[in-house]
N, CA, C and O atoms as CSV, one atom per row, in Angstrom:
chain,resi,resn,atom,element,x,y,z
A,1,MET,N,N,16.133,8.638,-6.907
A,1,MET,CA,C,16.669,7.026,-6.261
A,1,MET,C,C,14.754,6.540,-7.092
A,1,MET,O,O,14.105,7.352,-7.750
A,2,SER,N,N,14.246,4.975,-6.759
A,2,SER,CA,C,13.377,5.359,-6.911
A,2,SER,C,C,12.414,4.987,-5.568
A,2,SER,O,O,13.084,4.834,-4.546
A,3,ILE,N,N,11.247,4.850,-5.433
A,3,ILE,CA,C,10.627,4.836,-5.287
A,3,ILE,C,C,9.890,2.567,-5.115
A,3,ILE,O,O,9.378,1.759,-5.889
A,4,SER,N,N,10.310,2.570,-3.719
A,4,SER,CA,C,10.329,0.856,-3.351
A,4,SER,C,C,8.920,0.543,-3.336
A,4,SER,O,O,8.192,1.367,-2.783
A,5,SER,N,N,8.357,-0.565,-3.873
A,5,SER,CA,C,6.172,-0.599,-4.074
A,5,SER,C,C,6.369,-2.402,-3.133
A,5,SER,O,O,5.645,-3.392,-3.023
A,6,GLN,N,N,7.437,-2.103,-2.751
A,6,GLN,CA,C,7.519,-3.842,-1.875
A,6,GLN,C,C,6.869,-3.020,-0.503
A,6,GLN,O,O,6.864,-1.862,-0.086
A,7,TYR,N,N,6.381,-4.217,-0.112
A,7,TYR,CA,C,6.392,-4.081,2.064
A,7,TYR,C,C,6.196,-5.384,2.136
A,7,TYR,O,O,6.218,-6.352,1.376
A,8,PHE,N,N,5.875,-5.012,3.948
A,8,PHE,CA,C,6.220,-6.240,4.380
A,8,PHE,C,C,5.892,-5.617,5.401
A,8,PHE,O,O,6.169,-4.474,5.766
A,9,GLU,N,N,5.098,-6.659,5.997
A,9,GLU,CA,C,4.194,-7.864,8.074
A,9,GLU,C,C,5.104,-7.704,8.811
A,9,GLU,O,O,6.212,-7.774,8.280
A,10,ALA,N,N,5.055,-7.421,10.340
A,10,ALA,CA,C,6.029,-8.082,11.123
A,10,ALA,C,C,5.568,-8.699,11.756
A,10,ALA,O,O,4.483,-8.308,12.186
A,11,ILE,N,N,6.188,-10.307,12.308
A,11,ILE,CA,C,4.801,-10.994,12.314
A,11,ILE,C,C,5.895,-11.355,13.108
A,11,ILE,O,O,6.545,-12.374,12.877
A,12,ALA,N,N,6.258,-10.227,14.463
A,12,ALA,CA,C,6.716,-10.727,15.714
A,12,ALA,C,C,6.619,-9.136,15.547
A,12,ALA,O,O,6.190,-8.463,14.609
A,13,ASP,N,N,7.374,-8.630,17.252
A,13,ASP,CA,C,8.018,-7.328,17.881
A,13,ASP,C,C,9.278,-7.086,17.724
A,13,ASP,O,O,9.971,-7.992,18.185
A,14,TYR,N,N,10.091,-5.889,17.074
A,14,TYR,CA,C,11.281,-5.929,17.387
A,14,TYR,C,C,12.146,-4.494,18.040
A,14,TYR,O,O,12.462,-3.557,17.307
A,15,GLY,N,N,12.457,-4.527,19.563
A,15,GLY,CA,C,12.141,-3.574,19.126
A,15,GLY,C,C,13.727,-2.253,19.196
A,15,GLY,O,O,14.163,-1.503,20.069
A,16,GLY,N,N,14.042,-2.512,18.063
A,16,GLY,CA,C,15.142,-1.908,17.609
A,16,GLY,C,C,15.933,-1.520,18.739
A,16,GLY,O,O,15.502,-1.580,19.891
A,17,VAL,N,N,17.133,-1.105,18.421
A,17,VAL,CA,C,18.451,-0.952,19.658
A,17,VAL,C,C,17.935,0.168,20.453
A,17,VAL,O,O,16.748,0.479,20.351
A,18,GLU,N,N,18.483,0.603,20.993
A,18,GLU,CA,C,18.427,1.317,22.395
A,18,GLU,C,C,19.188,1.723,21.794
A,18,GLU,O,O,20.099,1.062,21.296
A,19,GLY,N,N,18.937,3.585,21.611
A,19,GLY,CA,C,20.435,4.196,21.342
A,19,GLY,C,C,20.744,4.404,20.239
A,19,GLY,O,O,21.388,5.389,19.878
A,20,ASP,N,N,20.309,3.449,19.470
A,20,ASP,CA,C,20.889,3.662,18.086
A,20,ASP,C,C,19.818,3.504,16.658
A,20,ASP,O,O,19.105,2.548,16.354
A,21,THR,N,N,20.001,4.731,15.994
A,21,THR,CA,C,18.818,5.224,15.700
A,21,THR,C,C,18.652,4.304,13.869
A,21,THR,O,O,17.756,4.061,13.061
A,22,ASN,N,N,20.476,4.027,14.038
A,22,ASN,CA,C,20.059,3.117,12.646
A,22,ASN,C,C,18.795,1.233,12.501
A,22,ASN,O,O,18.724,0.316,11.683
A,23,TYR,N,N,18.218,1.511,13.569
A,23,TYR,CA,C,17.701,0.110,13.703
A,23,TYR,C,C,15.892,0.629,13.679
A,23,TYR,O,O,15.758,1.853,13.674
A,24,ILE,N,N,14.908,0.019,13.670
A,24,ILE,CA,C,14.012,0.418,14.180
A,24,ILE,C,C,12.952,-0.538,14.465
A,24,ILE,O,O,12.755,-1.636,13.944
A,25,ALA,N,N,12.125,0.225,15.626
A,25,ALA,CA,C,11.106,-0.768,16.357
A,25,ALA,C,C,10.220,-0.825,15.643
A,25,ALA,O,O,9.900,0.268,15.177
A,26,VAL,N,N,9.371,-2.056,15.180
A,26,VAL,CA,C,7.812,-2.388,14.305
A,26,VAL,C,C,7.706,-3.802,15.615
A,26,VAL,O,O,8.416,-4.747,15.961
A,27,MET,N,N,6.511,-3.273,15.963
A,27,MET,CA,C,5.221,-4.463,16.232
A,27,MET,C,C,4.759,-5.706,15.296
A,27,MET,O,O,4.799,-5.839,14.073
A,28,LYS,N,N,4.363,-6.458,16.202
A,28,LYS,CA,C,3.657,-7.409,14.795
A,28,LYS,C,C,2.450,-7.263,14.531
A,28,LYS,O,O,1.632,-7.093,15.434
A,29,GLY,N,N,1.943,-7.318,12.642
A,29,GLY,CA,C,1.078,-6.558,12.037
A,29,GLY,C,C,1.269,-5.255,12.181
A,29,GLY,O,O,0.307,-4.535,12.449
A,30,ASP,N,N,2.339,-4.818,12.052
A,30,ASP,CA,C,3.305,-3.782,11.119
A,30,ASP,C,C,3.357,-3.880,9.686
A,30,ASP,O,O,3.541,-4.954,9.113
A,31,VAL,N,N,3.119,-2.245,8.805
A,31,VAL,CA,C,3.175,-3.004,7.542
A,31,VAL,C,C,4.688,-1.755,7.113
A,31,VAL,O,O,4.396,-0.596,6.817
A,32,VAL,N,N,5.518,-2.000,7.130
A,32,VAL,CA,C,6.624,-1.540,6.113
A,32,VAL,C,C,7.033,-0.737,4.785
A,32,VAL,O,O,6.188,-1.161,3.997
A,33,ARG,N,N,7.461,-0.249,4.399
A,33,ARG,CA,C,7.616,-0.203,3.392
A,33,ARG,C,C,9.027,-0.067,2.847
A,33,ARG,O,O,9.540,1.017,3.124
A,34,LEU,N,N,9.925,-1.061,2.003
A,34,LEU,CA,C,11.124,-1.893,1.537
A,34,LEU,C,C,11.989,-0.983,1.231
A,34,LEU,O,O,11.829,-0.606,0.071
A,35,ILE,N,N,12.973,-0.385,1.860
A,35,ILE,CA,C,14.062,0.578,0.850
A,35,ILE,C,C,15.447,-0.041,0.142
A,35,ILE,O,O,16.047,0.341,-0.862
A,36,LYS,N,N,15.810,-1.531,1.378
A,36,LYS,CA,C,16.691,-1.543,1.249
A,36,LYS,C,C,17.198,-2.992,1.632
A,36,LYS,O,O,17.551,-3.297,2.771
A,37,LYS,N,N,17.193,-3.818,0.582
A,37,LYS,CA,C,17.594,-5.477,1.267
A,37,LYS,C,C,19.357,-5.810,1.121
A,37,LYS,O,O,20.185,-5.696,0.217
A,38,ASP,N,N,19.376,-6.268,2.524
A,38,ASP,CA,C,21.128,-6.953,3.187
A,38,ASP,C,C,21.044,-8.170,3.740
A,38,ASP,O,O,19.916,-8.593,3.993
A,39,LYS,N,N,22.049,-8.878,4.004
A,39,LYS,CA,C,21.995,-10.298,3.806
A,39,LYS,C,C,20.934,-11.005,4.965
A,39,LYS,O,O,20.327,-12.035,4.671
A,40,GLU,N,N,20.759,-10.297,6.420
A,40,GLU,CA,C,20.918,-10.555,7.374
A,40,GLU,C,C,19.625,-9.235,7.256
A,40,GLU,O,O,18.511,-9.758,7.278
A,41,TRP,N,N,19.585,-8.217,7.180
A,41,TRP,CA,C,18.687,-6.746,8.034
A,41,TRP,C,C,17.698,-6.462,6.507
A,41,TRP,O,O,17.857,-6.769,5.326
A,42,LEU,N,N,16.688,-5.750,7.245
A,42,LEU,CA,C,15.620,-5.158,5.645
A,42,LEU,C,C,15.878,-3.266,6.444
A,42,LEU,O,O,15.762,-2.806,7.580
A,43,THR,N,N,16.284,-2.653,5.002
A,43,THR,CA,C,16.190,-1.155,5.639
A,43,THR,C,C,14.878,-0.937,5.283
A,43,THR,O,O,14.605,-1.405,4.178
A,44,VAL,N,N,13.677,-0.194,6.042
A,44,VAL,CA,C,12.715,-0.073,5.552
A,44,VAL,C,C,12.069,1.182,6.266
A,44,VAL,O,O,12.635,1.962,7.032
A,45,GLU,N,N,10.712,1.198,5.826
A,45,GLU,CA,C,10.050,2.841,6.141
A,45,GLU,C,C,9.452,2.592,6.604
A,45,GLU,O,O,8.610,1.928,6.000
A,46,LYS,N,N,9.159,2.855,8.367
A,46,LYS,CA,C,7.447,3.119,8.888
A,46,LYS,C,C,7.031,4.736,9.288
A,46,LYS,O,O,7.989,5.454,9.574
A,47,ASP,N,N,5.758,5.312,9.324
A,47,ASP,CA,C,5.827,6.271,9.770
A,47,ASP,C,C,6.724,7.218,9.455
A,47,ASP,O,O,7.286,7.882,10.326
A,48,GLY,N,N,6.886,7.330,8.518
A,48,GLY,CA,C,7.933,8.929,8.051
A,48,GLY,C,C,10.066,8.106,8.511
A,48,GLY,O,O,11.149,8.152,7.928
A,49,ASN,N,N,9.610,7.572,9.663
A,49,ASN,CA,C,10.774,6.730,9.652
A,49,ASN,C,C,11.879,5.159,9.261
A,49,ASN,O,O,11.713,3.945,9.379
A,50,ILE,N,N,13.375,6.359,8.595
A,50,ILE,CA,C,14.206,4.962,8.475
A,50,ILE,C,C,14.426,4.543,9.860
A,50,ILE,O,O,14.412,5.057,10.979
A,51,GLY,N,N,14.814,2.437,8.878
A,51,GLY,CA,C,15.586,1.627,10.570
A,51,GLY,C,C,15.671,0.444,9.446
A,51,GLY,O,O,14.988,0.236,8.443
A,52,LYS,N,N,16.816,-0.270,10.035
A,52,LYS,CA,C,16.831,-1.736,9.594
A,52,LYS,C,C,16.122,-2.635,10.869
A,52,LYS,O,O,16.002,-2.657,12.094
A,53,VAL,N,N,15.779,-3.304,9.712
A,53,VAL,CA,C,15.244,-5.427,10.934
A,53,VAL,C,C,15.271,-6.143,10.300
A,53,VAL,O,O,15.116,-6.175,9.080
A,54,PRO,N,N,15.545,-7.116,11.267
A,54,PRO,CA,C,15.901,-8.343,11.187
A,54,PRO,C,C,15.772,-8.623,10.354
A,54,PRO,O,O,16.920,-8.258,10.105
A,55,LYS,N,N,15.116,-9.372,8.540
A,55,LYS,CA,C,14.965,-10.429,7.896
A,55,LYS,C,C,13.748,-11.305,8.577
A,55,LYS,O,O,12.616,-11.401,8.102
A,56,GLY,N,N,14.006,-11.645,9.243
A,56,GLY,CA,C,12.939,-12.872,9.856
A,56,GLY,C,C,11.694,-12.382,10.698
A,56,GLY,O,O,10.630,-12.889,11.054
A,57,ILE,N,N,12.159,-11.475,10.814
A,57,ILE,CA,C,11.379,-11.033,11.970
A,57,ILE,C,C,9.917,-10.078,10.685
A,57,ILE,O,O,9.074,-9.265,11.063
A,58,LEU,N,N,10.119,-10.582,9.276
A,58,LEU,CA,C,9.110,-9.117,8.037
A,58,LEU,C,C,8.545,-10.293,7.284
A,58,LEU,O,O,9.065,-11.286,7.793
A,59,ILE,N,N,7.970,-10.551,6.602
A,59,ILE,CA,C,7.415,-11.615,5.762
A,59,ILE,C,C,7.223,-10.093,4.703
A,59,ILE,O,O,7.007,-8.984,5.190
A,60,GLN,N,N,7.354,-10.347,3.274
A,60,GLN,CA,C,6.377,-10.071,1.726
A,60,GLN,C,C,5.119,-9.646,2.292
A,60,GLN,O,O,4.656,-10.245,3.262
A,61,LYS,N,N,4.361,-8.391,1.624
A,61,LYS,CA,C,3.262,-8.834,1.968
A,61,LYS,C,C,2.369,-8.650,0.859
A,61,LYS,O,O,1.742,-7.633,1.157
A,62,GLU,N,N,1.900,-9.122,-0.411
A,62,GLU,CA,C,0.756,-9.367,-1.769
A,62,GLU,C,C,0.968,-7.343,-2.165
A,62,GLU,O,O,0.300,-6.450,-1.642
A,63,ASN,N,N,1.778,-7.217,-2.918
A,63,ASN,CA,C,1.700,-5.779,-3.168
A,63,ASN,C,C,0.880,-5.929,-4.611
A,63,ASN,O,O,1.061,-6.366,-5.747
A,64,LYS,N,N,-0.710,-4.912,-3.367
A,64,LYS,CA,C,-1.703,-5.000,-3.999
A,64,LYS,C,C,-2.383,-4.120,-5.636
A,64,LYS,O,O,-3.250,-4.422,-6.457
A,65,ILE,N,N,-0.918,-2.332,-5.385
A,65,ILE,CA,C,-0.766,-2.266,-6.769
A,65,ILE,C,C,-0.331,-3.131,-8.272
A,65,ILE,O,O,-0.741,-3.118,-9.433
A,66,SER,N,N,0.498,-3.703,-7.671
A,66,SER,CA,C,1.099,-4.440,-8.920
A,66,SER,C,C,-0.284,-5.765,-9.561
A,66,SER,O,O,-0.673,-5.950,-10.714
A,67,SER,N,N,-0.586,-6.261,-8.635
A,67,SER,CA,C,-2.244,-7.468,-8.951
A,67,SER,C,C,-3.534,-6.262,-9.373
A,67,SER,O,O,-4.482,-6.465,-10.132
A,68,PHE,N,N,-3.269,-5.219,-8.756
A,68,PHE,CA,C,-3.730,-4.657,-8.876
A,68,PHE,C,C,-4.551,-4.120,-10.582
A,68,PHE,O,O,-5.693,-3.950,-11.009
A,69,ASN,N,N,-3.250,-4.029,-11.057
A,69,ASN,CA,C,-2.828,-3.767,-12.255
A,69,ASN,C,C,-2.927,-5.074,-13.148
A,69,ASN,O,O,-3.749,-5.139,-14.062
A,70,MET,N,N,-2.291,-5.832,-12.930
A,70,MET,CA,C,-2.163,-7.636,-13.394
A,70,MET,C,C,-4.113,-7.724,-13.254
A,70,MET,O,O,-4.610,-8.008,-14.344
A,71,ASN,N,N,-4.692,-7.614,-12.623
A,71,ASN,CA,C,-6.541,-7.624,-12.575
A,71,ASN,C,C,-6.470,-6.579,-13.915
A,71,ASN,O,O,-6.486,-6.661,-15.143
A,72,LEU,N,N,-6.420,-6.004,-13.328
A,72,LEU,CA,C,-7.473,-4.634,-14.793
A,72,LEU,C,C,-6.020,-4.474,-16.282
A,72,LEU,O,O,-6.315,-3.786,-17.258
A,73,SER,N,N,-4.649,-5.142,-16.234
A,73,SER,CA,C,-4.682,-5.851,-17.865
A,73,SER,C,C,-5.617,-6.754,-18.832
A,73,SER,O,O,-5.970,-6.609,-20.002
A,74,LYS,N,N,-5.941,-8.030,-17.576
A,74,LYS,CA,C,-6.252,-9.034,-17.941
A,74,LYS,C,C,-8.023,-8.617,-17.858
A,74,LYS,O,O,-8.912,-9.434,-18.096
A,75,GLN,N,N,-8.232,-7.305,-17.505
A,75,GLN,CA,C,-9.801,-6.596,-17.241
A,75,GLN,C,C,-10.576,-6.013,-18.777
A,75,GLN,O,O,-11.694,-6.209,-19.255
A,76,THR,N,N,-9.175,-5.083,-19.319
A,76,THR,CA,C,-9.347,-4.501,-20.515
A,76,THR,C,C,-8.372,-5.498,-21.303
A,76,THR,O,O,-7.578,-5.041,-22.126
A,77,SER,N,N,-8.440,-6.711,-21.063
A,77,SER,CA,C,-8.041,-7.320,-22.470
A,77,SER,C,C,-9.425,-8.514,-22.802
A,77,SER,O,O,-9.124,-9.585,-23.328
A,78,GLN,N,N,-10.750,-8.251,-22.487
A,78,GLN,CA,C,-11.763,-8.379,-22.578
A,78,GLN,C,C,-12.344,-8.558,-24.035
A,78,GLN,O,O,-11.598,-7.941,-24.795
A,79,PRO,N,N,-13.268,-9.092,-24.655
A,79,PRO,CA,C,-13.597,-8.797,-25.918
A,79,PRO,C,C,-14.788,-7.541,-26.246
A,79,PRO,O,O,-15.201,-6.763,-27.105
A,80,VAL,N,N,-14.955,-7.987,-24.930
A,80,VAL,CA,C,-15.901,-6.583,-24.918
A,80,VAL,C,C,-15.581,-5.229,-24.747
A,80,VAL,O,O,-16.225,-5.160,-23.700
A,81,PRO,N,N,-15.133,-4.077,-24.877
A,81,PRO,CA,C,-14.433,-2.801,-24.792
A,81,PRO,C,C,-14.991,-2.002,-24.132
A,81,PRO,O,O,-15.908,-1.292,-24.547
A,82,PHE,N,N,-14.347,-1.980,-22.544
A,82,PHE,CA,C,-15.658,-1.103,-22.112
A,82,PHE,C,C,-15.891,0.231,-22.083
A,82,PHE,O,O,-16.198,0.908,-21.102
A,83,ALA,N,N,-15.681,0.683,-23.541
A,83,ALA,CA,C,-16.971,1.963,-23.859
A,83,ALA,C,C,-18.048,1.181,-24.952
A,83,ALA,O,O,-18.446,1.627,-26.028
A,84,LYS,N,N,-18.356,-0.036,-24.358
A,84,LYS,CA,C,-19.691,-0.570,-25.853
A,84,LYS,C,C,-20.590,-1.683,-24.215
A,84,LYS,O,O,-21.595,-2.391,-24.167
A,85,GLN,N,N,-19.448,-1.239,-23.070
A,85,GLN,CA,C,-20.480,-2.519,-22.216
A,85,GLN,C,C,-21.132,-1.125,-21.354
A,85,GLN,O,O,-20.675,-0.006,-21.124
A,86,SER,N,N,-22.244,-1.714,-21.065
A,86,SER,CA,C,-23.375,-1.100,-20.111
A,86,SER,C,C,-22.580,0.003,-18.898
A,86,SER,O,O,-21.604,-0.086,-18.153
A,87,LEU,N,N,-23.855,1.279,-19.273
A,87,LEU,CA,C,-23.521,1.531,-17.824
A,87,LEU,C,C,-23.553,1.257,-16.669
A,87,LEU,O,O,-22.737,1.830,-15.948
A,88,LYS,N,N,-24.636,0.143,-15.972
A,88,LYS,CA,C,-24.559,-0.265,-15.498
A,88,LYS,C,C,-22.795,-1.413,-14.901
A,88,LYS,O,O,-22.426,-1.468,-13.728
A,89,THR,N,N,-22.291,-1.915,-15.720
A,89,THR,CA,C,-21.437,-2.507,-15.434
A,89,THR,C,C,-19.950,-1.150,-15.585
A,89,THR,O,O,-19.080,-1.493,-14.784
A,90,GLN,N,N,-19.564,0.037,-16.277
A,90,GLN,CA,C,-18.981,0.503,-16.209
A,90,GLN,C,C,-18.618,0.910,-14.685
A,90,GLN,O,O,-17.568,0.670,-14.087
A,91,ASN,N,N,-20.007,1.732,-14.118
A,91,ASN,CA,C,-20.296,1.486,-13.122
A,91,ASN,C,C,-20.117,0.571,-11.913
A,91,ASN,O,O,-20.209,1.031,-10.775
A,92,LYS,N,N,-19.975,-0.149,-12.042
A,92,LYS,CA,C,-19.331,-1.090,-11.843
A,92,LYS,C,C,-17.920,-1.737,-10.933
A,92,LYS,O,O,-17.770,-2.160,-9.786
A,93,ARG,N,N,-16.884,-1.526,-12.308
A,93,ARG,CA,C,-15.980,-1.359,-12.602
A,93,ARG,C,C,-15.607,-0.234,-11.883
A,93,ARG,O,O,-15.477,-0.499,-10.688
A,94,ILE,N,N,-15.397,0.870,-12.154
A,94,ILE,CA,C,-14.839,1.937,-11.058
A,94,ILE,C,C,-15.413,1.671,-10.409
A,94,ILE,O,O,-14.715,0.881,-9.774
A,95,GLU,N,N,-16.296,1.699,-9.969
A,95,GLU,CA,C,-16.289,1.129,-8.543
A,95,GLU,C,C,-15.861,0.475,-7.575
A,95,GLU,O,O,-16.040,0.947,-6.452
A,96,LYS,N,N,-15.310,-0.547,-7.695
A,96,LYS,CA,C,-14.547,-1.382,-7.555
A,96,LYS,C,C,-13.384,-1.266,-7.621
A,96,LYS,O,O,-12.767,-2.021,-6.869
A,97,ILE,N,N,-12.776,-0.580,-8.257
A,97,ILE,CA,C,-11.085,-0.251,-8.801
A,97,ILE,C,C,-11.542,1.203,-8.054
A,97,ILE,O,O,-10.551,1.891,-8.297
A,98,LEU,N,N,-12.138,1.759,-7.560
A,98,LEU,CA,C,-12.077,3.071,-6.624
A,98,LEU,C,C,-12.115,2.325,-5.169
A,98,LEU,O,O,-11.389,2.763,-4.277
A,99,LEU,N,N,-13.256,0.805,-4.844
A,99,LEU,CA,C,-12.578,0.714,-3.848
A,99,LEU,C,C,-11.572,-0.269,-2.443
A,99,LEU,O,O,-11.622,-0.582,-1.254
A,100,ASP,N,N,-10.541,-0.420,-3.976
A,100,ASP,CA,C,-9.128,-1.146,-4.535
A,100,ASP,C,C,-7.794,-0.474,-3.402
A,100,ASP,O,O,-7.031,-0.919,-2.544
A,101,ILE,N,N,-8.226,1.323,-4.277
A,101,ILE,CA,C,-7.121,2.694,-4.206
A,101,ILE,C,C,-7.834,3.470,-3.083
A,101,ILE,O,O,-7.150,4.364,-2.584
A,102,ILE,N,N,-9.128,3.298,-2.565
A,102,ILE,CA,C,-9.966,3.579,-0.728
A,102,ILE,C,C,-9.633,2.268,0.243
A,102,ILE,O,O,-10.446,2.201,1.164
A,103,GLU,N,N,-8.982,1.579,0.252
A,103,GLU,CA,C,-8.414,0.292,1.218
A,103,GLU,C,C,-7.124,0.476,0.727
A,103,GLU,O,O,-6.769,-0.132,1.737
A,104,LEU,N,N,-6.048,0.733,0.139
A,104,LEU,CA,C,-5.755,0.787,-0.609
A,104,LEU,C,C,-4.066,1.977,0.801
A,104,LEU,O,O,-3.043,1.607,1.378
A,105,LEU,N,N,-4.911,3.521,0.642
A,105,LEU,CA,C,-4.639,4.079,1.193
A,105,LEU,C,C,-5.101,4.017,2.943
A,105,LEU,O,O,-4.653,4.524,3.971
A,106,SER,N,N,-6.284,3.068,2.588
A,106,SER,CA,C,-6.100,2.946,4.204
A,106,SER,C,C,-5.498,2.887,5.009
A,106,SER,O,O,-5.343,3.520,6.054
A,107,GLU,N,N,-4.671,1.247,4.091
A,107,GLU,CA,C,-3.825,0.797,5.241
A,107,GLU,C,C,-2.083,1.416,5.135
A,107,GLU,O,O,-1.028,0.862,5.446
A,108,LYS,N,N,-2.363,2.782,4.560
A,108,LYS,CA,C,-0.778,3.568,4.450
A,108,LYS,C,C,-1.174,4.355,5.532
A,108,LYS,O,O,-0.240,5.032,5.960
A,109,GLY,N,N,-2.415,4.533,6.231
A,109,GLY,CA,C,-2.817,5.261,6.998
A,109,GLY,C,C,-3.512,6.949,6.699
A,109,GLY,O,O,-3.711,7.678,7.670
A,110,ILE,N,N,-3.844,7.445,5.227
A,110,ILE,CA,C,-4.801,8.113,4.725
A,110,ILE,C,C,-5.627,7.874,4.636
A,110,ILE,O,O,-6.020,7.080,3.782
A,111,GLN,N,N,-6.510,8.580,5.688
A,111,GLN,CA,C,-7.871,8.682,5.490
A,111,GLN,C,C,-8.220,10.001,3.924
A,111,GLN,O,O,-7.633,10.793,3.186
A,112,MET,N,N,-9.499,9.464,4.200
A,112,MET,CA,C,-10.020,10.623,2.734
A,112,MET,C,C,-11.024,10.667,4.152
A,112,MET,O,O,-11.042,10.030,5.205
A,113,HIS,N,N,-12.008,12.013,3.443
A,113,HIS,CA,C,-13.533,13.118,4.039
A,113,HIS,C,C,-13.640,13.850,2.141
A,113,HIS,O,O,-13.206,14.886,1.636
A,114,PHE,N,N,-14.416,12.699,1.605
A,114,PHE,CA,C,-15.624,13.452,1.156
A,114,PHE,C,C,-16.593,14.666,1.088
A,114,PHE,O,O,-17.724,14.427,1.510
A,115,ASN,N,N,-16.356,15.921,0.635
A,115,ASN,CA,C,-17.778,16.905,1.352
A,115,ASN,C,C,-19.150,16.583,0.124
A,115,ASN,O,O,-19.229,16.486,-1.101
A,116,ASP,N,N,-19.723,16.533,0.841
A,116,ASP,CA,C,-21.803,16.443,-0.484
A,116,ASP,C,C,-21.227,17.128,-1.716
A,116,ASP,O,O,-20.993,16.810,-2.882
A,117,ASP,N,N,-21.094,18.278,-0.899
A,117,ASP,CA,C,-21.567,20.135,-1.875
A,117,ASP,C,C,-20.386,19.587,-3.387
A,117,ASP,O,O,-19.450,18.791,-3.305
A,118,GLU,N,N,-20.677,20.046,-4.156
A,118,GLU,CA,C,-19.516,19.580,-4.817
A,118,GLU,C,C,-19.561,21.070,-5.911
A,118,GLU,O,O,-19.385,21.198,-7.122
A,119,SER,N,N,-19.899,22.102,-4.747
A,119,SER,CA,C,-19.108,23.286,-4.795
A,119,SER,C,C,-17.415,23.301,-4.551
A,119,SER,O,O,-16.467,23.606,-5.274
A,120,GLU,N,N,-17.530,22.856,-3.284
A,120,GLU,CA,C,-15.892,22.294,-2.115
A,120,GLU,C,C,-15.375,21.725,-2.607
A,120,GLU,O,O,-15.891,20.826,-3.270
A,121,GLU,N,N,-14.021,21.935,-2.559
A,121,GLU,CA,C,-12.182,20.553,-2.980
A,121,GLU,C,C,-13.689,19.386,-2.130
A,121,GLU,O,O,-14.725,19.351,-1.466
A,122,GLU,N,N,-12.560,18.589,-2.941
A,122,GLU,CA,C,-12.206,17.434,-1.504
A,122,GLU,C,C,-11.675,17.961,-0.068
A,122,GLU,O,O,-11.745,19.190,-0.067
A,123,GLU,N,N,-11.346,17.638,0.725
A,123,GLU,CA,C,-10.518,17.473,2.129
A,123,GLU,C,C,-9.150,16.439,1.739
A,123,GLU,O,O,-9.113,17.014,0.651
A,124,TRP,N,N,-8.616,15.975,1.696
A,124,TRP,CA,C,-7.311,14.734,2.362
A,124,TRP,C,C,-7.227,15.115,3.789
A,124,TRP,O,O,-7.661,16.075,4.426
A,125,ILE,N,N,-6.689,14.299,4.024
A,125,ILE,CA,C,-5.765,14.063,6.046
A,125,ILE,C,C,-5.089,13.172,6.112
A,125,ILE,O,O,-5.276,11.984,6.373
A,126,ASP,N,N,-4.207,13.784,5.853
A,126,ASP,CA,C,-2.545,12.954,5.999
A,126,ASP,C,C,-2.106,13.067,7.453
A,126,ASP,O,O,-1.029,12.591,7.811
């Protein structure tokens, strides 16, 4: 089973169907991951729960990972190879990539904490 990287945002509240776990409630602004598309319903995952939501409640979000990959491929096709760029330029590009990754993780509700002491491992809070 492949993992979908399509995300949708709720543009209105939907309470699901009371007593039926095949349907999932969403609030305006919630971001959910697409599992399956049907004619009138989208099956989505939200906070580890899977259920159906009417298509009209959700709009597709830009896939930041895909756009990030497209931007990265454009950047790496520059006439000056990464290895020949100044350290300052390389550091700026790396910092931008890391900030994009942190923003994406934050949108998924994943928080990160890094210890200042390099001898200790990073802690991931899920």
